[in-house]
C-alpha positions in Angstrom: 175.0 -127.0 142.8 172.4 -129.8 143.2 171.5 -132.2 140.4 168.1 -130.5 140.2 169.8 -127.1 139.8 172.0 -128.5 137.0 168.9 -129.9 135.3 167.3 -126.4 135.4 170.5 -124.9 133.9 170.3 -127.5 131.1 166.7 -126.4 130.4 167.6 -122.8 130.2 170.5 -123.6 127.9 168.5 -125.7 125.5 165.4 -123.6 125.5 166.8 -120.1 125.6 165.4 -117.9 122.9 163.0 -120.6 121.8 160.4 -121.0 124.6 160.2 -119.9 128.2 160.9 -122.3 131.1 158.0 -122.2 133.6 157.3 -124.1 136.8 153.9 -125.8 136.7 154.0 -127.3 140.2 156.4 -128.4 142.9 156.2 -130.3 146.2 158.8 -131.1 148.8 157.9 -133.9 151.2 159.9 -136.6 153.0 157.3 -139.1 151.7 158.6 -138.7 148.2 162.0 -140.0 149.0 165.1 -140.3 146.6 167.4 -137.8 148.4 170.5 -139.1 146.4 169.0 -139.7 143.0 167.4 -137.7 140.2 164.6 -139.2 138.1 163.6 -137.3 134.9 160.3 -138.1 133.1 159.4 -137.5 129.5 155.6 -137.9 129.1 153.4 -138.6 126.0 155.0 -137.7 122.6 152.6 -139.4 120.1 154.9 -139.5 117.1 153.4 -140.3 113.7 154.9 -139.7 110.2 154.9 -136.3 108.6 152.9 -137.8 105.8 150.2 -138.9 108.2 150.2 -135.7 110.3 147.9 -133.6 108.0 145.0 -136.0 108.8 144.9 -134.6 112.3 144.4 -131.2 113.8 147.2 -131.5 116.3 150.5 -133.4 116.7 153.8 -133.6 118.6 155.0 -130.1 119.7 158.6 -129.0 119.3 160.1 -132.3 118.1 163.4 -130.6 117.3 163.5 -129.0 120.8 162.9 -132.5 122.3 165.7 -133.9 120.3 168.1 -131.3 121.6 166.8 -131.8 125.1 167.5 -135.6 124.9 171.0 -134.9 123.7 171.7 -132.5 126.5 170.2 -135.0 129.0 172.6 -137.6 127.7 175.6 -135.3 128.5 174.1 -134.5 131.9 173.6 -138.1 132.7 177.0 -139.3 131.6 178.7 -136.4 133.4 176.8 -136.5 136.7 179.2 -137.4 139.5 178.0 -139.7 142.3 174.2 -139.6 142.5 172.4 -141.6 139.8 170.4 -139.9 137.1 167.7 -142.0 135.4 165.5 -140.9 132.4 162.1 -142.4 131.7 159.7 -142.2 128.8 156.2 -142.8 130.1 154.6 -144.4 127.1 152.7 -143.2 123.9 156.0 -142.4 122.3 154.7 -143.8 119.1 151.0 -143.3 118.2 150.3 -146.5 116.4 146.5 -145.8 116.7 146.7 -142.7 114.5 149.4 -143.9 112.2 147.2 -146.7 110.7 143.5 -147.5 110.6 144.4 -151.1 111.3 143.2 -152.1 114.7 146.2 -154.3 115.3 149.3 -152.4 114.1 152.6 -154.3 113.9 156.3 -153.6 114.0 156.3 -152.3 110.4 154.1 -149.4 111.5 156.5 -148.6 114.4 159.5 -148.8 112.0 157.7 -146.5 109.6 157.3 -143.8 112.3 160.8 -144.3 113.7 162.4 -144.0 110.3 160.5 -140.8 109.7 161.6 -139.3 113.0 165.2 -140.6 112.9 166.9 -137.7 114.8 164.5 -137.7 117.7 164.3 -141.5 118.0 168.1 -141.8 117.8 168.5 -139.3 120.6 165.9 -141.0 122.8 167.3 -144.5 122.1 170.9 -143.5 122.6 172.8 -146.0 124.8 174.3 -143.1 126.7 170.9 -141.7 127.7 169.8 -145.2 128.7 166.1 -144.2 128.6 163.8 -146.5 130.5 160.8 -146.9 128.1 157.3 -147.8 129.3 154.4 -148.9 127.2 151.3 -146.7 126.8 147.9 -147.6 125.4 148.7 -146.1 122.0 151.9 -148.1 121.6 151.1 -151.2 123.8 151.2 -153.6 120.8 155.0 -153.0 120.7 155.4 -155.7 123.4 154.8 -158.3 120.7 157.9 -157.5 118.7 161.6 -158.2 119.4 162.9 -154.6 118.9 160.6 -153.4 121.7 160.3 -156.5 123.9 162.4 -155.0 126.6 160.0 -152.1 127.1 158.3 -152.4 130.5 154.8 -151.9 131.8 156.0 -149.9 134.8 159.2 -149.0 136.8 159.6 -149.1 140.5 161.7 -146.3 142.0 163.6 -147.2 145.1 164.7 -145.0 148.0 168.1 -145.0 149.7 167.1 -148.1 151.8 166.2 -150.1 148.7 162.4 -149.9 149.3 160.1 -149.4 146.4 158.4 -146.1 147.3 157.2 -144.9 143.9 155.9 -146.4 140.7 156.2 -144.9 137.2 153.7 -146.0 134.6 151.7 -144.6 131.7 148.5 -144.2 133.6 146.0 -145.8 131.2 145.7 -148.7 133.6 143.7 -146.6 136.0 141.1 -146.3 133.3 141.0 -150.1 132.9 141.1 -150.9 136.6 138.2 -148.6 137.4 136.1 -150.1 134.7 137.1 -153.7 135.2 136.7 -153.6 139.0 133.0 -153.1 138.7 132.4 -155.2 135.5 135.0 -158.0 135.3 136.6 -158.8 138.6 138.7 -161.6 137.2 140.1 -159.2 134.6 140.8 -156.6 137.3 142.7 -159.1 139.4 144.8 -160.1 136.4 145.5 -156.4 135.5 146.5 -155.7 139.1 149.1 -158.5 139.0 150.3 -157.3 135.6 150.8 -153.8 136.8 152.1 -154.2 140.4 153.7 -157.6 140.8 157.4 -156.7 141.3 159.1 -159.8 140.0 156.5 -161.8 138.1 156.7 -161.7 134.3 153.5 -160.8 132.6 151.5 -163.7 131.3 150.2 -163.8 127.7 146.6 -163.8 128.9 147.2 -160.6 130.9 148.7 -158.9 127.8 145.9 -160.2 125.6 143.3 -158.7 128.0 145.0 -155.3 127.7 145.1 -155.5 123.9 141.3 -156.3 124.0 140.6 -153.3 126.2 142.7 -151.1 124.0 140.9 -152.3 120.9 137.5 -151.5 122.5 138.6 -148.0 123.5 140.1 -147.3 120.1 137.0 -148.5 118.2 134.9 -146.0 120.1 137.0 -143.0 119.1 137.1 -140.9 116.1 140.8 -140.6 116.1 140.9 -137.9 113.4 138.9 -135.6 115.7 139.4 -137.1 119.1 141.6 -135.1 121.5 142.0 -136.4 125.1 141.6 -132.9 126.3 138.8 -131.3 124.2 139.7 -127.9 125.6 143.2 -126.6 126.5 144.2 -128.1 129.8 143.9 -125.7 132.8 147.2 -125.6 134.7 146.5 -122.8 137.2 149.1 -120.2 137.7 152.7 -121.0 136.6 155.8 -119.1 137.5 159.2 -118.5 135.8 161.5 -121.3 136.7 164.8 -120.6 138.5 167.0 -122.5 140.9 164.9 -121.6 143.9 162.0 -123.9 143.4 159.3 -123.4 146.2 158.7 -126.3 148.5 155.1 -126.2 147.6 153.5 -124.6 144.6 150.2 -125.1 142.7 149.6 -128.5 144.4 146.1 -130.0 143.8 144.3 -131.3 146.9 140.8 -132.7 147.6 139.8 -129.4 149.2 141.3 -127.1 146.5 141.9 -128.3 142.9 141.4 -127.3 139.3 138.9 -129.2 137.0 140.3 -132.8 136.8 143.1 -131.7 139.1 142.6 -134.8 141.3 141.9 -137.2 138.5 143.2 -140.7 139.3 144.6 -139.6 142.7 142.3 -141.6 144.8 142.4 -144.6 142.5 146.1 -144.6 142.3 146.5 -144.3 146.1 144.1 -147.2 146.7 145.8 -149.5 144.2 149.3 -148.6 145.5 148.1 -149.4 149.1 146.8 -152.7 147.9 150.1 -153.4 146.3 151.9 -152.5 149.5 149.9 -155.1 151.4 150.2 -157.8 148.8 153.8 -157.3 147.6 155.6 -155.6 150.5 156.2 -152.4 148.6 156.0 -148.9 150.3 154.5 -147.0 147.4 153.6 -143.4 148.3 154.1 -141.8 144.9 152.8 -142.6 141.4 154.3 -140.9 138.3 152.1 -140.9 135.2 151.4 -139.5 131.8 148.4 -140.4 129.7 146.1 -137.5 130.8 148.2 -134.8 129.1 147.4 -132.7 132.2 150.6 -131.6 134.1 150.0 -131.4 137.8 150.9 -132.7 141.3 147.9 -134.0 143.3 148.3 -134.9 146.9 146.2 -136.8 149.5 147.8 -136.1 152.9 146.2 -137.4 156.0 149.4 -137.6 158.0 152.8 -139.3 157.7 151.3 -142.8 157.3 148.6 -141.7 154.9 150.5 -139.5 152.4 150.2 -140.0 148.6 151.3 -137.9 145.7 150.3 -138.3 142.1 152.8 -136.6 139.7 151.3 -136.2 136.3 154.0 -135.2 133.8 151.8 -133.7 131.1 152.7 -134.3 127.4 154.3 -132.9 124.2 151.0 -132.8 122.5 147.9 -130.5 122.5 147.7 -127.2 124.4 147.3 -125.8 127.9 146.0 -122.5 129.4 147.1 -120.5 132.4 145.4 -117.4 134.0 148.3 -115.4 132.9 148.2 -116.4 129.2 145.9 -114.7 126.8 146.0 -117.6 124.4 146.4 -121.4 124.7 150.1 -122.5 124.5 151.6 -125.8 123.3 152.3 -128.5 125.8 156.0 -129.3 126.2 156.5 -130.6 129.7 158.9 -132.8 131.7 159.0 -133.7 135.4 161.8 -134.5 137.8 162.0 -136.1 141.3 165.0 -135.8 143.5 166.0 -134.4 146.9 162.6 -135.3 148.3 161.0 -133.0 145.8 158.9 -133.4 142.7 
């Protein structure tokens, strides 16, 4: 049994009788890489305290289920023989923006949320799971505080030759880069280095620019009413998950895609290609959260011009499929392994 099949069995075990396991999208392509490793991605969770939750019309879905999943993933990871299993959390784990009206939340706010969600946070932070945490726009300020200083802006995923062929990141940077490129070229240059430079530590000025951009975005939102997806996200058809995942299913392309199905795909490809030229990487895949829209979007103009955007969805808000009569709560993860997403 492959690691991917084992992961599916874990999902069936954890979720049985509670929710159904469905496949949103799949793609097998040699450009994805990682034949001997399995990378598991947990997207946006947006935790706030239970006391604060009634202020909003939506919140984290199935937090108890996510706790159980993290515990199962720990046993899977520590028991996996041979190939490496890595678990990533793609940012916006803590929703500092919604927890406090203060535009510059600090560590006490993060501690307040973490203390209120102790079981889930303990499961995600467990040393056995060894989660690789990335910063999102809603919890970016965590970089300032010692308890979270190790959280990264992105993670490079390497193939069996050691080449960096994929990048995992929250995804909000594509918002900033698209705006900054046309308005503030110096800021765009700084953000590009912050995001893609493989070995360079981020400079304080780069971090400050992102804090400033986050403040501007936050000030423009009514966070009590604002939902990133005003309507349930359209996923297209889904299918019951089993161990025979199709090589290609529900893939978004430039010629055939759902509303927003190709969002960020061209921008991500262009920025990754720039990084390849500047830093010697071989990025052909970007894995993101941020949009809350689970999908795989592909630009494929031949072996040398292939790019995949793997958007992992969220554990917040709702989605809709043609088969569902009503909107359903998002609770999505993604995995890459065996040249398949």
